[in-house]
C-alpha positions in Angstrom: 46.4 81.6 165.1 47.3 82.1 161.5 47.6 79.3 158.9 51.5 80.0 158.8 51.8 78.2 162.0 49.5 75.4 160.8 49.9 72.5 159.2 47.2 70.4 156.9 46.9 67.2 158.6 43.7 65.4 157.9 42.5 66.0 154.4 39.0 66.6 152.9 38.2 62.8 152.2 39.0 61.8 155.7 37.1 64.5 157.6 33.8 64.1 155.4 34.0 60.5 155.7 34.5 61.0 159.4 31.7 63.2 160.0 29.5 61.2 157.7 30.1 58.1 159.9 29.2 59.9 163.0 26.1 61.3 161.5 24.9 58.0 159.8 26.0 56.1 163.2 23.8 58.4 165.3 20.9 58.4 163.1 21.3 54.5 162.4 21.1 54.5 166.4 18.2 56.7 166.9 16.1 55.1 164.0 17.1 51.3 165.6 13.6 49.3 165.9 11.6 51.3 163.5 10.2 49.3 160.6 10.2 52.1 158.4 13.6 51.4 156.5 15.6 54.6 157.7 17.8 52.0 160.3 18.7 49.8 157.3 19.1 52.7 155.0 21.8 54.6 157.4 23.4 50.9 158.0 24.0 50.7 154.5 25.5 54.3 154.5 27.6 53.4 157.4 28.8 49.9 155.5 29.6 52.2 152.5 31.6 54.8 154.7 33.4 51.8 156.3 34.6 50.5 153.1 35.6 53.9 151.2 37.5 54.5 154.9 39.4 51.4 154.6 40.3 52.0 150.7 41.4 55.4 151.6 43.7 54.2 154.8 45.7 52.5 152.0 45.6 55.8 149.6 47.8 58.6 148.6 46.9 60.7 151.7 50.0 60.5 154.6 48.0 60.9 157.8 45.1 58.9 156.4 47.5 55.6 156.0 47.1 52.9 158.3 50.8 52.5 157.9 51.2 56.0 159.5 49.7 55.6 162.5 48.9 51.8 163.5 51.7 50.6 165.8 52.6 47.4 167.4 51.5 46.3 170.6 54.8 46.9 172.0 54.8 50.7 170.7 51.3 51.2 171.8 52.0 49.9 175.4 54.9 52.2 175.4 52.9 55.2 174.5 50.0 54.3 177.0 52.8 54.0 180.1 53.8 57.4 178.4 50.0 58.9 178.6 50.0 57.1 182.2 53.0 59.4 183.5 51.7 62.4 181.7 54.9 62.2 179.3 53.3 61.2 176.0 54.6 63.1 172.7 52.5 64.9 170.7 51.6 63.4 167.5 50.5 65.3 164.4 48.2 62.5 163.0 46.8 59.8 165.3 48.8 58.9 168.3 49.5 54.7 168.8 46.2 54.5 171.2 43.9 56.5 168.8 45.3 54.5 165.7 44.0 51.4 167.7 40.7 53.1 168.4 40.3 53.9 164.7 40.7 50.3 163.7 38.4 49.3 166.4 35.6 52.0 165.4 35.8 50.9 162.0 35.6 47.2 163.2 32.8 47.4 165.3 30.6 49.6 162.7 31.6 47.1 160.1 30.5 43.8 162.2 27.3 46.0 162.8 26.5 46.5 159.2 27.6 42.8 158.4 25.0 41.5 161.3 22.5 43.8 160.5 22.3 42.7 156.5 22.4 39.2 157.6 19.5 39.7 159.6 17.8 40.4 156.4 18.5 37.7 154.5 16.1 34.7 154.2 19.2 32.3 155.5 19.7 33.9 158.7 16.3 36.1 159.3 15.1 35.5 162.8 17.8 33.5 164.4 18.1 35.1 167.7 22.1 34.9 168.2 22.3 37.1 165.2 20.0 39.6 166.8 22.1 39.6 169.7 25.2 39.9 168.2 23.7 43.0 166.3 22.6 44.6 169.9 26.0 43.7 171.4 27.9 45.2 168.8 25.8 48.2 169.0 26.2 49.0 172.4 30.1 48.1 172.0 30.2 50.8 169.5 28.4 53.1 172.0 31.2 52.1 174.6 33.9 52.7 171.9 32.5 56.1 171.0 32.6 57.0 174.5 36.4 55.9 174.9 37.2 58.1 171.8 35.6 60.9 172.8 37.4 61.0 176.2 40.7 60.2 174.5 40.0 63.3 172.1 39.1 65.3 175.5 42.2 64.2 177.2 44.7 64.7 174.6 43.3 67.8 173.6 44.0 68.9 177.4 47.4 67.6 177.6 48.6 68.6 174.3 46.9 71.9 174.3 45.2 71.7 171.1 41.6 71.6 169.8 41.3 67.9 168.1 37.6 68.7 167.2 38.7 71.8 165.5 41.4 70.1 163.4 39.1 67.5 162.5 36.6 70.3 161.2 39.6 72.3 159.5 42.1 69.6 158.6 44.9 71.9 160.4 46.8 71.4 163.5 49.4 73.8 165.0 52.8 73.3 163.7 55.1 71.7 165.9 56.8 74.1 168.4 59.2 74.4 171.4 56.6 72.6 173.4 56.7 69.6 171.5 60.7 68.9 171.8 61.5 67.0 174.6 
């Protein structure tokens, strides 16, 4: 597909933050339980990435702004019903379910960072409830990632577009006749 038939959707900061978050979360997960500091350092990197993405969500990039893709409950449920009936319209940016997934992933990653940091403080070090909060949030994040990947694969197949490629290049096919309902 030529670049003439594609639109720039996701800017470089969104894509870099997305893939940096993938790498840092995966590495933090892999190093969990080690006492050499890697887990904590990657946790701090995740916290910085989440903070930057939250700030960029109110920034200048159209498809990065939360206001562009986060929809209310009514619109989101309507979209979910369209998905169930295989009648969901294609979105250039995130669809309503994808928008809520972005928020859920950022909130869970942020909660993990907060609980991990609190566990290192003199104030809350050694508290079992905080340790288990961190563990549960870690597994919740794994579940959200699995749902996110399933949604990406499902939507890619449903709309015949490679969303992983789009998150690498920032480009998606321009709307065509297949998008007109």
